[in-house]
KEDREN-332089 format. One record per residue: residue number from 1; residue in one letter; chain; x, y, z of N, C-alpha, C in turn. Coordinates in steps of 0.05 Angstrom, whole numbers. Each point is the difference from the previous one (the first is absolute). Example, Ala and Ser with C-alpha at 12.3 -4.5 7.8 and 13.67 -1.06 7.14 Angstrom:
BEGIN
> 1;A;A;264;-114;156;-18;24;0;18;24;0
> 2;S;A;-7;21;-14;16;24;1;-15;22;14
***
This chain:
BEGIN
> 1;M;A;577;-260;-111;5;22;16;1;-7;30
> 2;S;A;17;13;15;1;-7;28;-26;6;14
> 3;S;A;-8;-16;20;-23;4;15;5;22;21
> 4;K;A;24;7;5;6;20;21;-2;27;-12
> 5;E;A;-10;18;17;-2;28;-9;26;13;1
> 6;P;A;7;18;-19;26;15;1;0;18;24
> 7;R;A;24;1;12;4;19;23;15;24;-11
> 8;G;A;2;21;16;18;23;-9;-12;15;-21
> 9;L;A;11;-3;-25;-9;15;-22;-27;-12;-10
> 10;G;A;-19;-2;16;-25;-12;-8;-21;20;-10
> 11;R;A;4;25;6;-19;21;-8;2;7;-30
> 12;G;A;-23;2;-12;0;8;-28;7;-22;-20
> 13;L;A;2;-25;10;8;-22;-19;-18;-3;-23
> 14;G;A;-27;4;5;-20;-3;-21;6;20;-23
> 15;A;A;6;25;8;5;19;-21;26;-4;-16
> 16;I;A;20;-8;15;25;-3;-13;4;-26;-14
> 17;L;A;-9;-22;12;5;-27;-10;-24;-10;-17
> 18;G;A;-22;15;0;-23;-9;-14;-18;-17;17
> 19;D;A;-23;-9;-12;-19;-16;16;12;-28;3
> 20;S;A;-19;-19;4;9;-28;5;19;-9;-21
> 21;V;A;24;-8;9;21;-8;-18;3;-31;3
> 22;N;A;-5;-15;-21;2;-29;2;15;-11;-25
> 23;V;A;24;-6;4;15;-11;-22;9;-29;5
> 24;D;A;-12;-13;20;8;-27;6;-4;-20;-22
> 25;Q;A;-18;7;-19;-4;-19;-22;24;0;-19
> 26;L;A;18;19;2;24;1;-16;23;-16;13
> 27;R;A;-4;-9;24;21;-14;14;-4;-30;-1
> 28;K;A;22;-14;-9;-2;-29;-1;22;-10;18
> 29;P;A;-4;-23;13;20;-11;18;27;-6;-13
> 30;V;A;20;7;13;28;-6;-9;4;-30;4
> 31;G;A;5;-15;-21;2;-28;4;26;-13;-5
> 32;Y;A;21;16;-9;26;-11;-6;-1;-25;-18
> 33;V;A;-17;2;-20;-5;-22;-17;24;-9;-16
> 34;N;A;19;17;-5;22;-7;-16;25;-9;16
> 35;K;A;-3;-2;26;20;-9;17;3;-29;1
> 36;E;A;23;-10;6;6;-30;0;-17;-12;23
> 37;I;A;-6;-25;-4;-15;-15;20;17;-23;13
> 38;I;A;2;0;27;14;-21;13;-13;-28;-7
> 39;G;A;17;-18;-6;-12;-27;-7;4;-6;-30
> 40;T;A;6;21;-15;5;-4;-29;29;-4;-6
> 41;R;A;17;1;21;29;-4;-3;10;-15;24
> 42;N;A;23;-12;-2;10;-16;22;9;15;25
> 43;E;A;12;24;-5;11;14;22;-3;31;-3
> 44;V;A;-6;14;20;0;29;0;24;12;11
> 45;K;A;14;14;-16;25;13;9;-6;27;13
> 46;E;A;19;11;14;-3;27;12;-8;19;-23
> 47;S;A;-21;16;5;-10;18;-21;-12;25;12
> 48;A;A;4;21;-14;-13;26;9;-26;4;-14
> 49;D;A;-8;-19;-18;-25;3;-13;-22;-15;16
> 50;I;A;-24;3;-10;-24;-12;13;-7;-26;-13
> 51;V;A;-6;-19;17;-10;-26;-10;-27;-5;13
> 52;R;A;-15;-19;-13;-27;-7;12;3;-28;12
> 53;I;A;-9;-2;25;4;-26;14;-28;-9;9
> 54;P;A;-6;-25;-5;-25;-12;9;-4;4;30
> 55;A;A;-23;9;8;-4;8;28;4;-23;19
> 56;D;A;-5;-25;-8;3;-23;19;30;-7;3
> 57;L;A;18;13;-15;29;-4;4;12;21;19
> 58;I;A;-16;18;9;9;21;18;-8;-4;28
> 59;E;A;18;3;18;-7;-5;29;10;23;17
> 60;P;A;-14;5;22;8;23;17;27;-4;13
> 61;N;A;12;22;8;26;-1;14;-6;-7;30
> 62;P;A;10;-22;10;-6;-7;29;11;19;19
> 63;Y;A;19;18;-8;11;20;18;-12;27;-5
> 64;Q;A;-23;1;-14;-14;25;-5;-8;11;27
> 65;P;A;10;24;8;-6;12;25;-29;9;3
> 66;R;A;-12;4;-22;-27;10;0;-19;-25;-1
> 67;M;A;-13;-7;21;-16;-24;2;-31;5;-6
> 68;S;A;-8;25;4;-29;6;-5;-3;21;-21
> 69;F;A;-20;-4;-17;-6;20;-21;-28;10;2
> 70;D;A;-4;25;-1;-27;13;2;-17;-10;-22
> 71;T;A;-22;-13;7;-18;-12;-20;-12;21;-20
> 72;E;A;-9;23;12;-12;21;-17;21;12;-18
> 73;A;A;23;3;9;22;11;-17;7;-19;-21
> 74;L;A;0;-26;5;5;-21;-20;-22;1;-22
> 75;E;A;-25;3;9;-22;1;-19;2;24;-19
> 76;E;A;9;22;12;3;25;-17;22;-5;-20
> 77;L;A;23;-12;9;22;-6;-19;-8;-20;-21
> 78;A;A;-16;-20;7;-10;-19;-18;-18;13;-21
> 79;S;A;-16;18;9;-19;15;-19;17;16;-20
> 80;S;A;22;12;10;18;16;-17;14;-18;-20
> 81;I;A;8;-24;8;14;-19;-18;-19;-11;-21
> 82;R;A;-26;-4;7;-19;-10;-20;-4;22;-22
> 83;T;A;1;25;7;-3;21;-19;25;7;-15
> 84;L;A;23;2;14;24;10;-12;22;-20;-4
> 85;G;A;-3;-24;12;21;-20;-1;20;5;23
> 86;L;A;19;-17;3;21;3;21;22;18;-11
> 87;I;A;0;25;8;19;20;-11;28;-6;9
> 88;Q;A;3;-8;25;27;-5;11;3;-29;6
> 89;P;A;16;-14;-17;4;-30;4;12;-6;27
> 90;I;A;-4;-25;10;12;-9;25;28;-9;-6
> 91;T;A;16;-5;21;27;-10;-4;2;-27;15
> 92;V;A;10;-21;-13;2;-27;11;27;-10;-3
> 93;R;A;7;-23;14;25;-15;-4;-6;-29;-3
> 94;K;A;16;-13;-15;-4;-28;-6;7;-17;25
> 95;S;A;-19;-17;9;4;-17;23;11;-27;-8
> 96;A;A;11;-15;18;11;-26;-6;-23;-19;-9
> 97;N;A;-24;4;8;-22;-18;-7;-12;6;-27
> 98;G;A;13;18;-14;-10;7;-27;-21;21;0
> 99;K;A;-8;10;22;-19;22;2;15;26;2
> 100;Y;A;-17;22;2;12;27;1;-10;14;26
> 101;Q;A;18;8;16;-7;13;26;0;30;-2
> 102;I;A;-20;12;11;-4;29;-2;22;14;17
> 103;I;A;13;19;-13;19;17;13;-14;25;9
> 104;S;A;-15;11;-20;-15;25;7;-25;0;-17
> 105;G;A;-22;9;11;-25;2;-15;-21;-19;9
> 106;E;A;1;-11;25;-19;-20;7;-29;11;0
> 107;R;A;-1;25;8;-28;13;0;-11;1;-29
> 108;R;A;18;8;-19;-9;1;-28;-6;-29;-10
> 109;F;A;15;-20;9;-6;-27;-8;-27;-10;10
> 110;R;A;-6;6;26;-25;-8;11;-23;12;-14
> 111;A;A;2;27;-5;-21;15;-14;-4;-12;-28
> 112;S;A;22;-6;-14;-2;-11;-28;-14;-28;1
> 113;R;A;5;-16;21;-14;-26;2;-30;4;5
> 114;M;A;-6;22;14;-29;5;6;-15;5;-28
> 115;T;A;14;11;-19;-12;6;-26;-2;-24;-17
> 116;G;A;12;-23;9;0;-24;-17;24;-1;-19
> 117;M;A;19;19;2;23;0;-18;16;-26;2
> 118;E;A;5;-13;-22;15;-24;0;29;3;-6
> 119;M;A;8;20;-15;28;5;-8;7;27;14
> 120;I;A;21;-1;17;8;23;15;25;12;-11
> 121;P;A;0;26;-9;24;13;-10;22;3;24
> 122;A;A;25;-7;-5;18;1;21;29;3;-10
> 123;Y;A;17;12;17;29;0;-5;11;-24;15
> 124;V;A;18;-16;-12;11;-23;12;30;4;9
> 125;R;A;3;-6;25;28;1;11;11;-27;3
> 126;T;A;25;-4;-6;12;-26;5;24;5;21
> 127;A;A;15;-20;5;21;2;20;25;11;-11
> 128;S;A;0;13;-23;25;8;-12;11;24;14
> 129;E;A;26;6;-7;14;23;13;-14;26;-4
> 130;Q;A;-1;17;20;-15;25;0;7;18;-24
> 131;G;A;25;-1;-7;8;18;-23;-14;-8;-26
> 132;M;A;-6;-26;-3;-13;-9;-24;-28;11;-2
> 133;L;A;-14;1;21;-26;11;0;0;30;-6
> 134;E;A;20;14;13;1;29;-5;7;5;-30
> 135;M;A;18;-17;-11;7;4;-28;-25;-6;-18
> 136;A;A;-16;-20;7;-23;-8;-16;-21;22;0
> 137;I;A;-4;13;23;-19;22;3;9;24;-15
> 138;V;A;25;7;3;11;24;-14;-2;-5;-31
> 139;E;A;6;-24;-8;-2;-6;-29;-29;2;-9
> 140;N;A;-18;-8;16;-28;1;-7;-10;29;-3
> 141;I;A;10;18;17;-7;28;0;7;13;-27
> 142;Q;A;22;-10;-12;9;13;-25;-18;-6;-23
> 143;R;A;-18;-19;2;-19;-7;-22;-18;23;-6
> 144;E;A;-7;2;-25;-16;23;-9;-30;-6;2
> 145;D;A;-8;-25;5;-28;-5;0;-13;-1;27
> 146;L;A;15;8;21;-11;1;27;-19;25;3
> 147;D;A;-23;-5;13;-16;22;6;10;15;25
> 148;P;A;-10;23;7;11;15;23;-3;-15;27
> 149;I;A;-22;-15;3;-4;-15;25;21;-23;2
> 150;E;A;4;-13;-22;22;-20;0;26;12;7
> 151;V;A;7;23;-11;25;13;7;2;5;30
> 152;A;A;-23;12;10;-1;7;29;3;-25;18
> 153;L;A;-12;-22;-9;1;-26;16;28;-11;-1
> 154;S;A;15;5;-22;27;-10;-2;18;17;19
> 155;Y;A;-5;25;1;15;18;19;-5;-9;28
> 156;Q;A;-25;-6;6;-8;-8;27;14;-27;8
> 157;R;A;1;-18;-20;15;-25;6;29;4;5
> 158;L;A;12;18;-14;28;5;5;6;11;29
> 159;I;A;-20;16;9;2;9;27;-5;-20;21
> 160;E;A;-21;-16;-3;-10;-19;19;16;-26;0
> 161;E;A;5;-11;-24;12;-26;-2;30;0;-3
> 162;C;A;11;22;-11;28;2;-4;13;19;20
> 163;N;A;-17;11;19;11;17;22;15;24;-11
> 164;L;A;-11;13;-20;14;23;-10;-15;26;11
> 165;T;A;14;22;3;-12;25;6;-8;12;-27
> 166;Q;A;-17;22;1;-8;13;-24;24;11;-15
> 167;E;A;20;10;14;24;12;-12;15;-22;-14
> 168;Q;A;3;-24;13;15;-22;-12;-14;-11;-25
> 169;M;A;-27;-2;3;-17;-10;-22;2;19;-23
> 170;A;A;-1;26;4;2;20;-23;25;-5;-15
> 171;G;A;22;-5;16;26;-4;-14;0;-27;-17
> 172;R;A;-13;-20;11;-1;-26;-14;-15;3;-27
> 173;V;A;-23;15;0;-16;1;-24;6;24;-17
> 174;G;A;20;16;9;7;23;-16;-20;23;-2
> 175;K;A;-15;4;21;-20;20;2;6;19;23
> 176;K;A;-11;24;-3;2;19;23;-19;-9;22
> 177;R;A;9;6;25;-16;-9;23;-28;11;0
> 178;A;A;-3;24;-10;-27;13;-1;-18;-16;-19
> 179;S;A;11;-10;-22;-16;-16;-19;-8;-26;14
> 180;V;A;18;-13;15;-7;-25;13;-21;5;21
> 181;T;A;3;22;16;-20;7;20;-27;5;-12
> 182;N;A;-2;13;-22;-25;5;-14;-14;-26;-10
> 183;Y;A;16;-19;-9;-11;-26;-8;-11;-15;24
> 184;L;A;14;0;22;-8;-13;24;-26;11;11
> 185;R;A;-4;27;-3;-24;13;10;-25;-11;-15
> 186;L;A;4;-10;-24;-23;-10;-16;-13;-23;15
> 187;L;A;15;-15;16;-11;-24;13;-17;8;24
> 188;K;A;0;26;7;-18;10;21;-28;8;-10
> 189;L;A;-2;0;-26;-27;7;-12;-19;-22;4
> 190;P;A;-26;6;1;-21;-21;2;2;-20;-23
> 191;A;A;-9;-24;5;2;-22;-20;-12;9;-27
> 192;K;A;-23;14;1;-14;8;-26;19;18;-15
> 193;V;A;14;19;13;17;18;-15;24;-15;-10
> 194;Q;A;12;-19;16;22;-16;-9;-7;-16;-25
> 195;H;A;-25;-11;1;-10;-16;-23;0;17;-26
> 196;D;A;-11;24;2;-2;18;-24;26;8;-10
> 197;L;A;20;4;18;27;6;-8;13;-24;-13
> 198;K;A;-4;-23;11;11;-24;-11;-9;-6;-28
> 199;V;A;-25;3;-5;-12;-7;-26;0;23;-20
> 200;G;A;10;24;9;3;22;-19;-23;19;-2
> 201;L;A;-21;-3;18;-22;19;-1;9;28;10
> 202;I;A;20;1;16;12;26;9;31;-4;-2
> 203;S;A;13;24;0;29;-1;-2;13;6;27
> 204;V;A;27;-3;1;14;7;25;-3;29;7
> 205;G;A;-3;17;-20;-4;28;4;-27;5;15
> 206;H;A;-21;-13;-10;-26;0;14;3;-9;29
> 207;A;A;15;-23;4;2;-11;27;14;20;18
> 208;K;A;20;15;-10;13;19;17;-18;22;9
> 209;V;A;-18;8;-17;-19;21;7;-19;-11;21
> 210;I;A;-9;-25;-4;-19;-12;19;12;-3;27
> 211;L;A;27;-6;1;14;-1;26;3;26;14
> 212;G;A;-9;21;-14;-1;27;14;-20;3;20
> 213;V;A;-20;-19;1;-20;0;22;5;-26;16
> 214;E;A;-8;1;26;6;-23;17;-23;-19;4
> 215;D;A;-24;10;-4;-24;-17;5;-4;-21;-21
> 216;P;A;1;-26;5;-3;-20;-20;-26;2;-16
> 217;A;A;-22;7;13;-26;2;-13;2;22;-22
> 218;L;A;12;22;7;2;23;-19;20;-8;-22
> 219;Q;A;21;-15;6;18;-9;-21;-14;-18;-20
> 220;E;A;-18;-17;10;-15;-17;-18;-19;18;-18
> 221;L;A;-13;20;12;-17;17;-16;15;15;-21
> 222;L;A;25;11;6;15;13;-19;9;-19;-22
> 223;C;A;5;-24;6;8;-21;-20;-25;-5;-18
> 224;D;A;-23;-3;12;-25;-6;-15;-5;22;-20
> 225;V;A;1;24;9;-7;23;-19;21;3;-21
> 226;T;A;25;-8;5;21;1;-19;-5;-19;-23
> 227;V;A;-8;-25;8;-6;-21;-19;-26;8;-16
> 228;K;A;-20;8;15;-26;5;-13;2;23;-21
> 229;E;A;14;21;7;2;24;-17;25;0;-18
> 230;G;A;17;-20;3;24;0;-15;19;24;4
> 231;L;A;2;8;25;15;24;7;30;-4;-5
> 232;S;A;12;22;-9;29;1;-1;11;6;29
> 233;V;A;25;-3;3;12;5;27;-4;29;7
> 234;R;A;2;18;-19;-5;29;5;-28;5;8
> 235;Q;A;-18;-12;-15;-30;3;6;-6;-10;28
> 236;L;A;12;-23;8;-5;-11;26;12;19;21
> 237;E;A;23;11;-5;12;21;19;-19;23;3
> 238;E;A;-12;8;-21;-18;23;1;-25;-6;17
> 239;K;A;-10;-25;-4;-24;-9;16;8;0;29
> 240;L;A;23;-9;7;7;-2;28;6;28;11
> 241;R;A;11;18;-17;5;28;10;-26;14;6
> 242;K;A;-21;-4;-17;-25;13;4;-13;-12;25
> 243;L;A;3;-26;5;-11;-14;23;12;12;25
> 244;I;A;27;3;0;13;11;24;-8;29;5
> 245;E;A;0;17;-23;-7;26;4;-29;5;10
> 246;G;A;-19;-17;-11;-28;2;9;-3;-8;28
> 247;D;A;15;-20;9;-1;-7;28;11;20;18
> 248;K;A;22;14;-8;12;21;16;-20;25;2
> 249;K;A;-13;6;-22;-19;23;1;-22;-6;19
> 250;K;A;-10;-25;0;-22;-7;19;10;1;30
> 251;E;A;26;-7;4;10;1;26;3;28;9
> 252;D;A;10;18;-18;4;28;6;-28;13;6
> 253;K;A;-20;-7;-16;-27;11;5;-11;-9;27
> 254;A;A;5;-25;6;-9;-9;26;13;12;22
> 255;A;A;27;7;-4;15;13;21;-9;29;4
> 256;G;A;-9;12;-22;-8;28;1;-27;4;13
> 257;E;A;-17;-20;1;-27;2;12;2;-6;30
> 258;L;A;-2;19;17;2;-4;28;-27;-8;13
> 259;P;A;2;-20;17;-26;-6;15;-10;24;16
> 260;E;A;-25;0;6;-12;22;15;14;7;25
> 261;E;A;7;-21;16;13;6;26;26;15;-3
> 262;Y;A;15;-5;-22;25;14;-6;-6;30;-4
> 263;S;A;-21;5;-15;-8;29;-6;-8;14;26
> 264;R;A;-12;-15;18;-8;12;26;25;6;16
> 265;I;A;20;-17;0;25;5;14;12;26;-10
> 266;L;A;2;3;-27;12;25;-12;-16;24;10
> 267;E;A;-27;-2;0;-16;22;8;4;9;28
> 268;H;A;2;-20;18;3;7;29;27;11;6
> 269;I;A;22;-12;-11;26;9;5;6;27;-13
> 270;G;A;-11;3;-25;4;24;-16;-8;26;14
> 271;K;A;-19;-3;20;-9;24;14;21;15;16
> 272;Y;A;22;-15;6;20;11;18;25;11;-16
> 273;F;A;-1;-4;-27;24;9;-15;-9;16;-25
> 274;K;A;17;19;-6;-6;18;-23;8;-14;-27
> 275;E;A;22;-17;2;10;-14;-23;-18;-24;-6
> 276;D;A;1;-9;-25;-15;-24;-7;12;-25;11
> 277;I;A;-17;-19;7;10;-26;11;-4;-20;-23
> 278;S;A;21;-15;-6;-2;-21;-22;0;-28;12
> 279;L;A;-17;-17;-12;-2;-26;8;0;-20;-25
> 280;K;A;18;-18;0;3;-18;-23;-6;-29;11
> 281;R;A;-16;-14;-16;-7;-27;6;1;-19;-24
> 282;S;A;13;-24;3;1;-18;-22;-25;-17;1
> 283;A;A;-4;-14;-24;-23;-17;-1;-1;-22;22
> 284;G;A;24;-7;10;2;-19;22;-5;10;28
> 285;G;A;-4;27;1;-5;12;27;24;13;13
> 286;K;A;24;-2;-11;24;12;11;2;29;-10
> 287;G;A;14;16;16;2;28;-10;16;17;19
> 288;S;A;-3;26;-3;14;19;17;-16;26;2
> 289;M;A;3;15;21;-15;26;4;22;21;6
> 290;T;A;-1;23;-13;19;20;4;-14;25;10
> 291;I;A;10;11;23;-11;25;12;20;22;-2
> 292;K;A;-6;22;-12;17;23;-1;-11;21;18
> 293;F;A;17;12;15;-8;22;19;17;24;-4
> 294;S;A;-13;23;5;14;27;-6;11;13;26
> 295;S;A;-6;-12;23;10;13;25;-1;-19;23
> 296;D;A;14;5;22;-1;-17;24;-28;3;12
> 297;E;A;-13;23;-3;-26;3;11;-20;-20;-11
> 298;E;A;2;-6;-25;-18;-19;-12;3;-28;12
> 299;M;A;26;-8;4;4;-26;12;-9;-1;30
> 300;Q;A;3;23;13;-8;1;28;-31;-2;2
> 301;R;A;-14;14;-19;-29;-2;-1;-9;-28;-5
> 302;F;A;13;-14;-18;-7;-27;-7;5;-18;24
> 303;L;A;23;4;13;6;-16;24;-21;3;21
> 304;K;A;-8;25;4;-20;4;22;-27;-12;-8
> 305;A;A;-6;0;-25;-25;-14;-8;1;-30;6
> 306;L;A;22;-12;-6;4;-28;6;-2;-6;29
> 307;E;A;13;17;18;0;-5;28;-29;5;10
> 308;D;A;-13;20;-8;-28;5;9;-18;-24;-6
> 309;A;A;5;-12;-24;-16;-23;-7;11;-26;11
> 310;Q;A;22;2;16;12;-22;13;8;-22;-21
> 311;I;A;12;9;-21;11;-18;-21;28;-7;6
***
C-alpha cells in the first residue's frame, strides 16, 4: 500500500473501504519468463514483442538529455520493481558494438539494476524502415493473448515511435478513438494498479472505475479493497459512490456550521433590517451574504450606523 495519505476523498475511508487492507502477499513480480532471451539466437529482428536482454549488454544513450536522476525517486521505483516487477519494459536499439542502447526508459533501467535484476525486459528497435515497425506493432496488437497493459503500451509506442496521432492510430488498429484513449489512460495508474490489471487480479472495468478518482493513494486503496473482497465492477462503483456521497455530506455539514464570529455579524447587521439576512459559507471559508431590505429608510439607518462607527 502506498505510504502517502489519500487526498481529497479521504474522509470516511475506514467505513467504506474497511480497516487495514493488505493484499501485497497476492502480488508477485512480473518477470516475463516466457519471453525470448537475447543471446540465444544470432540476430534480433524488428519486433513489437518483449525480449529479455542481459543487463551488461545494455548501455545508456549518450544523447540522453536528462543527466541527473533523483536518488530518492529511484529508490522508490526500485522498491516498486522488487515487489511488482518492471511493468513497462524499456526500449533499446542494436548498436554496432553488439550492445543495446537505451532509447527510452533509462530511469527504469537504473532502478532495475539497483534491484540486482540481471535480465531486463525490452522492446528492440533496429534500423529498418519506419513502416515495418508500425506494421509489426499493429500485428502484435491483433494477438489475443495480450493483457490490457501490453495493449496500452503498444498504442503508446505507435504514438511515440511511429509518430501517429490518436486518430491515425485508431484507424490503423481498427478501434474507435475513445477505446484507444481509454487504454492509454491505464498507463497513468499507479504501478501497483497496473500490475494487478496485467496479471488479472482486476479487470479493465475495475480500472475505469478507479480512474474516476485522481489521487494515486486512493486509487491504490480502491484497488486493494477490490482484490481483497473480490468486488465486481458494480460493487466497486457502489463503494466509490458511497465514498463520494459521504464526503459531500461532511462538506455540506461543515459548510452549515458557522463560526461564532459569523453569527455575531448576522446578529449585529440584523438589527437594522426586518427581513432575514442569509450567510452561506463553504468548508474552505468561501461564501456569500445576502441582505434583504423592505424600504429605503432601512438602508439609510444602516448607512448612518456605519458612518457613526466610522466604518
